[in-house]
N, C-alpha and C positions, 0 to 999 in steps of 0.2 A: 470702629476706626474709620476715619474719612479716607476718601480716595487720595487726597493730597498727602496725608500722613503716611499712608501705605507706600506711596512713591518714595518718600523720604527714607523710610525704614528699609525698603527693599533695595534702594540704591540702583535700580536698573534703569529708571527713567527720571529725568528731572521734572518736578512739578512746574506748573505754569510760571509761578513767580520766580522760582530758581532758574528756570530756563531763560528768563528775561534778565537775570542778574548781570551786573557788569563790574569787572574787577577794577576798572579805571574810574568808576563813579565815586561820588561822595559816600561816606560811611552811613550805616544804618541810623535811623532816628533814635536818639537817646531814650525816648519814651517807649520805643518798641525795638529793643535790641535784637530780637529774633527775626525781624523782617528782612526780606531779601534786599540786597543793595539796589539802589536805583539804577536805571539805565539813562543814557543820554537822550536817545530818541526811541520812542515806542510808536511804531506804525501799525495802525489798525486797518486791516484790509490787505490781504496778500494776493491780490490780482496782479495784472500786468503792471499797472502804474505804481502800486504800493511796493511790489517787489523790485521794480526798477529804481525806485527812490532808495530803498535799503541798499541796493548794490552801488548806486551812485555815491552815496555818502561814504561807504566803506572803500570805494575805489579812488576817491579823490584824495590826493596826498595831504591836503590841509584838514580833512575831516576823518581820515582813516582811523584815527585814535578813538573816535566816538564809538561807544557801544550802541548797537542798534538791535532792537527786537522787532519781530514781525508776527502779528497775530491775525488769525482768520478763522471764520466759522467752519470752513471746509478744509480738508487735508490738502497738502501741496500736491502738485501734479507728479506723476511717476516718470522717472527717466526711462523705465522699461518701455513705455509707450513710444518715446522718441527714438529708441534704439530700433524698434521694429513697428513703425506706424502702419495702419491699415492702408490699402491701396487707394481708397477714395478719400480725398480731403474732407475734413469736417466743414460744416456750412458757415461757421462764424470765423471771419477773417478780418484782418486789418490791412489797409493800404498805407504802409509806413513811408513817411517822407525820408529823404536823405538825412535830415537832422535827427530823426528818431533812430535811424540805422546807425548813425555816428555814436549816439548814446549807447546803444546796445554793443557796439564795437568797443567803446571805451571801458565798459564794465566787464568785458570778456564773455558776452553771451552770443555775439553775432557769428563767430566761427561755428558754434554748435548749430545755429539756425541754418547756415550755409551747408554744413555737412549733412544735414537731414535731407537735403535736396527737395525741401518742401517750401522754398521761397522762389518767387518769380519776379524778375525785374520787368517793369513796364516802361517803355520808352516814349510812348505817345498817349494822349488822351483826346477823345473826340466827344463833344457834347452837341446834341441837336434836339429840336423840338418837334413833337408830333403835330402841333397845330400851326406851325409856320415853316418858312423855308430857310431860315438862317442856321448857321452852325459855326462852331469854333473848334479848332484843332491845335493842340499844344504838342510840341516835340522837344525832347530833351536836348537834341543837338543845337537848337536855337539858343539855349542858355548855357552852352558849353559843358553840358553834363552827359553822362552815358545813360542815365535813366532818370525818370521823374520820381520813382519810388519803387517799393517792393510790396507785393501782395503776399501775406503770410498768414497761415492759420493761427488764430489766437492761442490755441493750445501749444503750438510749437514755440511761440515767443515766450509764453508763460513758463514752460518747462525749462527752456534754456536759461531764463532769468533765475529760476529757482536753483538750478545747478550752480550758477554763478554766485548767488547769495550764499550758498553753502560753502563754496571755496573762499569767499571773502569774510567768513566768520559772522554772518548775520545770525542772531539768536532766534530760534523758532520755538513753538510750543505745540502741545496737542491742540486740536481744534477747540476754539473757545470764542464766546460772543461777549462783546462789551455790554455791561449792564449798568454801570454807574461811572460818573466822571466828576472829579472835584478839581477845579482850577483855582489857583490862588488869586486873591483879589489884587488889583494893581497896587504895587508897593508892599504887599504882604505875602508871607509864605514863600517857600523856596521851590517846591516841586508840585507837579500835577500828580494826582492819584487817579488811576483808572482800575476798575474792577471788572473781572471776566468770570463768566460762568462756563464751565466745561460743557462742550457739545458732544452728544452721543457717548461712545465708549462703553464701559462695562456697567454703567448705571450706578457706580459708587457715588456716595454723597455723604452728607453729615449723618450723624447717628439718628436724627429725627426724619431722615429721608429726603431732606432738602438738597438741591444740587450744590456741588462744590464751588466755592467762590474763591478766586485768587486775586490778589491785589498787586499792582505794579505802580511804582513811583518813577516819574521821568522828568527830565528837564524840558522835554518837548514831546507832546503827543501829536501825531499826524493822523487825520482822518482821510483814509484812502479807500473807504468802504462803500463807494458807489452812490448813485443818485438818491437812494433812500437812506443816506448815511445816518447810522445810529450815533456816531460821534458828534456829528453836527447837531443832532437833536438834543443829545445830552448836554451840549455846550450852550443850548438856548439860542442857536443861530437858525435863521430861516432862509429858505431858498424860494425865490419867486419864479414862476414859470407857468407853463400851460401844456396841455396835451394836444396833439394834432388830430386826434380821432382817426389815426392811420396806423397800419402795421407794416413792418418790413418783412417780407417773405424771403428766406435765404435757402440756397441749395447749390448743388454741384452739377454741372453739365459738361458735355464734350462737344467740341466744334469740329467741323470738317477739315479745317486748316489751322496750323499753329499761328498764334498771334502774340504780340507784345504791346497791345493797345488796351487802355481802359476805356470801354465804350459806355456812354450814358445817354439814353434817350428819355426825354421828358414826356410822359404821357399825362393826360388830364388828371389822373388820380395821384401822380407822383412819378419820380424818376425810376427807370429800370437800368441797372448797371450790370455789365458783363466784364469780369476782371480775370485775367490769366493768373492761375494760382499754382501751377507746377512748371518745372523747368522745360518740359517738352512743348509747352504753349498750347496744347490741345484741351487741357482740362481747365475749366473756368468756374469761378464763383458767381452766383447771381444774387443781387440784392434788389428786390422789387418792392417799392413802396406803393401801397394801394389801400383800399378800404379794409377794415378788419374781416368782413365777410369774404371778400375776394381773396385776401391773403390766406385765410383758412382753407378756402376752396382749392387754391393753387397747391398748398402743401399736401392736400389729400389726394391729388391726382396721381395716377401711375406715372412711372418714369417716362414712357413714350409720350403721353399726353402733356406732361409738364414741359418736356423739351420742345414739343411742337408749339405750345403757347408762348414760350420765351422767344422762339425764333420768329413767330408771327408778330409779336409785339415789338421786337427790335427792328423788323423790316417794314412795319406798317402794313401788314397784310391781314385779310379777313376782318374779324371784329375790331382789330386795332388800326384799321384804315380810317382814321378820324378825319372828318371833313373831306372825304373823298381822296385823301392822300395815301397812296400805296407806293409800290416800287417806282412808278412813273414820277411821283412827286419827289422821291428821294433822288432820282436822277436829275430832276430840276434843281434840287439843292446843289448837287455836284456841279452841274453845268452852269447854273446861273450865279452861284455865290462862291463856289470853291476856288475859282481862279486857276491859273496855270503856272507852271514853273517858269522862271525867267528873271529872278532877282532875289536878293536876300530877304526883302520884305514882301515878296509876293504872297498873297493870301493862301494858306495851305488848302489844298483841294479836299473835298469830302471823300471819304473812303467808305466802302461798304463793309459792314461787320461780317464776320464769318458766319456760316450757317450753323445753327445749333442742331445737332443730330442725335444726341442721346443725353440721358440724365441718370444719376446713380446716387446712392447714399441717402442719409436722412435729410429731411427738410424741416424748417421751423419758422415761426413768425414771432416777432416781439413788437410791443406797442412803442410809438414814438412820442417823445416829449422834449421840451427844452426847459432849462432852469438855470438860475444863477444865484449863488449864495450872496446875501447882502454884504457879508464880511468873509474874507478868506482866512483871517487870523485873529486870535486873541492872545493875551499873554500865555505862553506855554502851549499854544494850540495853533495848528495850521491845517488847512484843507487843501487837498490836491485832487486832480482828475475829476471824475463825475460827482464826487462829494462837493466840489466847488462849482462845477458847471456841467451841464448836460446839453448836447447839441444834436440837431438833426443829422442823420448819417449821409446826406446826399453828397457831401464833399469828402467823406471818409476821414474826417478830421478829429473824431472823438478821442482816440488813443493818442494821436499826435499832440493835441492840446495838453493832454495829461503828461506826456513826455516833456513838453516844454515846461510845465509846472515843476517837474523833477529837476530839470537843469537850473531853473531860477531859484528854487528853494535850496538846492545844494550849493549854488554860488553864494547865496545869502549866508548860509551856515559857514561856508569856507571863509567868507570875509570876517565873520565874528571870531572864528578860531584864530585867524591870522592876527587879529588885533586883541586877542585875549578877552573877547566878549562872551556874553551868555547866549547860547544858541536858542534859548527860549524867551529872550527878552522881546518886548514889543517893538523896540527900535529895529532889531534884526528882522522880525517877522513882518513889520510894516513895509520894509523894503521889498520883501518877497511879494506881499499882497499887492502893492502898487504896481510892480512890474508885471505880475501875472495878469492882473485885470487889464492893464494897458495892452497886453499881447492878446488876450483871449476875447475881450468884449467885441472888438471890431470883426473878428472872424465869426463869432456867434451871431452878430447882427447881420452879417453878409449871408450866412447860411439860412437864417430865418427869412430874410428878405427874398432870397432866391426861391425858397419853398412857397412863399405867398405869391410871388410874381408868376411862377409857372403853374400854380394851382388855379389861376383865373382862366375862365373859358370865354371871356369877352373878346370879340374879334379885334377891337382896337388894341387891347393889351397883347393879344397874340401877335399882331403885326409888329408892335413895338419890341416884343421879345425877339422876334426874328431879325429885325433891323439891328437890335443891340448885339446879338450874337455875331451877325455878319460884320458889324462895325468893329468889334473886338478882333475878329479873325483877320480883318483887312489892315489893322494897325499894329505893325510888328512891335514897336516899343511897348505898347500897352499889353499886348499878348504876352510878351516875354516877362514883363513886370508881374503880371498875374501869376504866371507859371512859377517864378522865383518865390513869390509870397506863399503859394500853395505848397511849395517844397520845403517850407520851414524857414525861409529867409526873411529878411526885412522888406 
């Protein structure tokens, strides 16, 4: 007896296909009357973006009637972890823009994030270059906001979203991997069919020992399964891009003073960011882009040595005193380019980052790449998040771009429902794809351009970088416009 059949007979758990069934969807196919009823939207990829999309569809009054299923190869996060998280934050975090926070609030997940006391609002951001004397500093008060964003551990956001999805009636299944996808040709066939193979579990399978396969039919399949998207591959879509030959080392450190600033110093190998990650402002996350060998070396250091390296790199001391620039050069930045108070548009002065005095918890490193799918949508298929686009982390925009996809796709589906349309039609999905590309491509180009600009060690390029940073810092309207754009505005 197969695993799927045993679940049906036992009645204790729903099989994958039944867990994805929808009472409001069309009836079963006449040729297969025993098949589970279709769902309206089947989302493959239960990470932050995929779960946010499931919540967004169910929370929107115009799309709340749609049945939404969520499938992932990994089990969902446990609420028990969020009830009693470990004292040291996890190293993978996101810098959420106010637009992303608004989405989490709308679907009922943000209150849980705030209650965890594992989110830290940052009110300023300072960027400067190790090879030149320019800097730019953004402040939330300049754009009439109380913060530029919030730094939150990915696991906190994911867990809060999963809880919200459960409350909103999103259908989930045991861990399963997509293995086949059949999309109807233009003008033919009504539903997409996607097949899943059960992951892990008790090893049950067919009588011949093959793994259990379950089939789901849907009006719309959404690939939210990351940069190596299986859904994108099964649909025959390609993503163009490249690897940077770099890694981002991440970890958790403690500073001698509390702070609410996102600090980012561009070193020759890549940016080093220090982000406040807990409410007390003394615990920070480090994201350090460098060569793979150096990233692995940093992750292997002891806590004391890692903290010392981060502190020296932020302050331009020791081996990180590039071009003879140490603390004296940083003072020159402050004195020569920072300006002084004295008017609404006075250039914000350079501020010294706090000293990094300790480190704790696990560290890790991941390779960096950028990619863009040639198409975001086909009939009955849409891609969101990293399945559609992958970006360099220097601006902290990866999750935020995915959240914007969520809003745009939900809006497109809501428009279809309001007009009695088909949520999987090409007309509806083309609207999403066009708007998403128009929003994402400029940000992706900007991030890639910044990476290349700051990676150059040519003296003339370094001088131009410094002049550019100083120029943006000195021009209030431009500085504020950039800040609003980075916060998720137009």
